[in-house]
C-alpha positions in Angstrom: 65.2 47.4 112.9 67.2 44.6 113.8 67.9 43.0 117.2 71.1 44.1 118.9 73.3 42.2 121.4 74.9 45.4 123.0 72.0 47.6 122.7 68.3 48.3 123.2 66.7 50.4 120.5 62.7 51.4 120.7 61.1 54.7 119.0 58.4 56.5 120.6 56.9 60.1 119.4 59.7 60.3 117.1 62.3 59.7 119.4 65.0 56.6 118.9 66.1 55.6 122.5 69.4 54.1 122.1 70.3 52.1 125.2 73.6 50.5 125.6 72.2 47.3 127.1 75.2 45.5 129.2 74.4 46.4 132.5 75.8 43.2 134.3 79.2 44.5 132.4 79.0 48.0 133.6 77.5 48.8 130.0 81.5 48.1 128.8 81.9 48.5 125.1 82.6 44.8 123.5 82.9 43.8 120.0 79.2 43.7 119.2 78.8 47.6 120.7 81.2 48.8 118.1 79.7 47.3 115.1 75.9 47.6 116.1 76.2 50.9 116.8 77.2 51.9 113.2 74.1 49.9 112.3 71.9 52.0 114.5 72.9 55.4 113.5 72.7 54.4 109.6 69.2 53.2 110.3 68.4 56.4 112.4 69.7 58.5 109.3 67.4 56.5 106.8 64.3 56.5 108.9 62.4 59.7 108.6 60.0 58.7 111.6 63.3 59.1 113.9 63.7 63.0 114.3 66.1 62.8 117.7 68.0 60.2 119.4 68.5 60.0 123.2 71.4 57.5 124.2 71.5 56.2 127.8 72.8 53.3 129.8 70.6 50.5 131.2 71.5 49.8 135.3 73.3 52.0 137.6 75.8 53.4 135.0 76.2 54.8 131.7 79.5 52.9 130.6 82.7 52.0 131.8 84.3 52.3 128.4 86.0 49.8 126.4 85.6 46.3 127.3 89.1 45.1 128.8 88.2 41.4 127.2 88.3 43.2 124.0 91.6 44.8 124.0 92.9 41.4 125.3 91.5 40.0 122.1 93.4 42.5 119.9 96.7 42.0 122.0 96.3 38.2 121.2 96.2 39.1 117.4 99.6 40.7 117.4 102.9 38.8 116.2 106.4 39.4 116.4 106.8 41.5 113.6 106.3 45.5 114.7 105.4 46.8 111.0 102.5 44.2 110.6 101.4 44.9 114.5 101.4 48.7 113.8 99.3 48.0 110.7 97.0 45.8 112.5 96.4 48.1 115.5 95.9 51.3 113.0 93.3 49.5 111.6 91.5 48.6 114.6 91.6 52.0 115.8 90.3 53.7 112.7 87.3 51.0 112.7 86.8 52.1 116.2 86.8 55.8 115.6 84.4 55.5 112.7 81.8 54.0 115.2 81.7 57.3 117.2 82.1 59.3 113.8 78.6 57.7 112.9 77.0 59.2 116.1 78.8 62.7 115.4 77.7 63.0 111.9 74.1 61.7 112.3 71.8 64.1 110.9 69.5 64.3 113.7 70.4 65.7 117.0 71.6 63.0 119.4 71.3 64.0 123.3 73.0 61.8 125.9 71.6 61.1 129.4 74.5 60.0 131.9 74.1 58.5 135.4 76.7 56.8 137.3 80.3 55.9 135.6 81.1 57.5 132.2 84.6 56.5 131.9 87.3 56.4 128.9 85.5 55.3 125.7 82.1 56.6 127.3 83.5 60.2 127.1 84.5 59.8 123.3 81.0 58.6 122.8 79.3 61.6 124.8 82.0 63.7 122.9 80.2 62.9 119.7 76.4 64.0 120.8 74.9 67.1 120.3 74.2 67.6 124.1 75.0 65.9 127.2 72.9 65.7 130.4 73.7 63.9 133.8 72.4 62.7 137.1 73.8 63.9 140.3 75.4 60.6 140.6 77.4 60.8 137.3 81.4 60.7 137.1 83.1 61.6 134.1 86.8 60.4 133.7 89.4 60.3 130.8 90.9 57.1 132.1 93.4 56.2 129.4 96.2 57.9 130.6 96.2 55.5 133.7 96.3 52.8 131.0 99.4 54.2 129.6 98.0 55.3 126.4 96.5 58.3 124.9 92.7 58.4 124.2 92.5 57.5 120.5 88.8 57.4 119.5 87.7 60.9 119.6 87.8 62.6 123.1 91.0 64.6 122.5 89.8 65.7 118.8 86.2 66.8 120.1 86.0 67.5 123.8 88.0 70.8 123.2 85.4 72.2 121.3 83.1 71.4 124.2 84.8 72.2 127.6 87.8 74.3 126.3 91.5 73.3 125.6 92.8 73.8 129.4 90.3 71.8 131.1 90.6 69.0 128.5 94.1 68.9 129.2 93.6 68.6 132.8 91.2 65.8 132.5 93.5 64.0 129.9 96.7 64.5 131.9 95.5 63.6 135.2 92.4 61.1 134.8 90.8 62.8 137.4 87.2 62.2 138.2 84.9 64.8 137.4 81.3 65.0 139.2 77.9 66.2 137.7 78.2 69.7 139.2 81.6 70.2 137.9 80.7 68.9 134.6 77.9 71.4 134.3 80.4 74.1 135.4 82.5 73.5 132.7 80.1 73.0 130.2 80.5 69.3 129.6 76.8 68.6 130.5 73.8 71.1 129.9 72.1 70.4 133.1 71.9 68.1 135.9 68.9 66.0 137.4 68.8 64.5 140.9 68.7 60.9 139.9 68.1 58.8 136.7 64.4 59.0 136.6 64.3 62.6 136.6 67.1 62.6 134.2 65.4 60.5 131.6 62.1 62.5 132.2 64.0 65.6 131.7 65.9 64.5 128.8 63.0 63.1 126.6 61.2 66.3 127.7 63.8 68.2 125.8 63.9 65.4 123.0 60.2 66.1 122.4 60.3 69.7 121.8 63.1 69.1 119.5 61.0 66.5 117.7 58.0 68.7 117.4 59.9 71.3 115.4 60.5 71.3 111.6 62.6 68.4 110.7 64.0 70.1 107.6 64.7 73.2 110.1 66.5 70.6 112.5 68.5 69.0 110.0 69.6 72.3 108.6 70.6 73.8 112.1 72.6 70.8 112.8 74.3 70.8 109.5 75.4 74.3 109.9 76.5 74.4 113.3 78.7 71.1 112.3 80.0 73.1 109.3 81.2 76.0 111.2 84.0 73.6 113.3 86.1 73.5 110.5 85.6 76.5 108.4 85.6 80.1 108.4 82.5 82.7 109.2 82.3 83.6 105.7 82.6 80.0 104.3 79.7 79.3 107.0 77.5 82.2 105.6 78.1 81.4 102.0 77.0 77.7 102.8 73.8 78.4 104.8 73.0 80.8 102.1 73.1 77.9 99.6 71.4 75.6 101.7 68.5 78.0 102.5 68.2 78.5 98.8 66.7 75.2 98.6 65.3 74.6 102.2 63.3 77.8 102.6 60.9 76.5 99.9 59.9 73.6 102.1 56.3 73.8 103.0 57.4 73.7 106.5 58.2 77.6 106.6 54.8 78.2 105.4 53.1 75.9 107.9 55.1 77.4 110.8 54.4 80.9 110.1 50.7 80.2 109.6 50.5 78.5 113.1 52.5 81.2 114.6 50.1 83.9 113.2 47.2 81.7 114.5 48.8 81.1 118.0 48.6 77.2 116.9 51.2 74.5 117.5 52.2 73.1 113.8 52.4 69.6 113.3 55.4 68.8 110.7 55.2 65.8 108.4 58.5 63.6 108.8 
């Protein structure tokens, strides 16, 4: 595992803690952020020791979204030709989309722990996670509309599957703030906690519970859930039948059954 400039990454009890580490800049997403997050999640996918990921932000806030200095640097690259500008901007947008697609397509469950600001690009990030949890001071906002643009890194594509189309449209059209209580009520977050300390304690407890399960079973379960976003029920049933034709031969199944009958806690290999 390499050192990163925009993140702190460590592993404890099979849980990778991926912490955005720019608290002096409200964890704004600079150029290093977008490239490093791809590297980190490639490492997560290739590291059997890691079974769950927790994403958090250092300091008082989760993230204020895309660093305005990054946007300014992109603007400086634009010239006079509209066609070449469009090609450059499209390339940049696709690169940034790929950063959060790496999170979305991670084979391990990804849990987001949010405190303070979760704005703009930060919404794109948590929308790519499996589950989201918040401290009581969390504030969510799709702020791109106030910058004169449409959100383009995943929020408008992923969030309707999390909170529903109508509420997503209200947030996207108005750019209004959504507090932790409302976020839980609309299904944006699973649970809220009184403060950051309790948030991290609670989220890591959930992560440890997941990490104790069969990694083969967790991987298969996530794969099936993700597959169903774009396929029919019949397609999903066919896929899980084919998947489990192989996966049910794993020793994890026998180990889990023996432990259950003996009222013991199973311990699974990576």
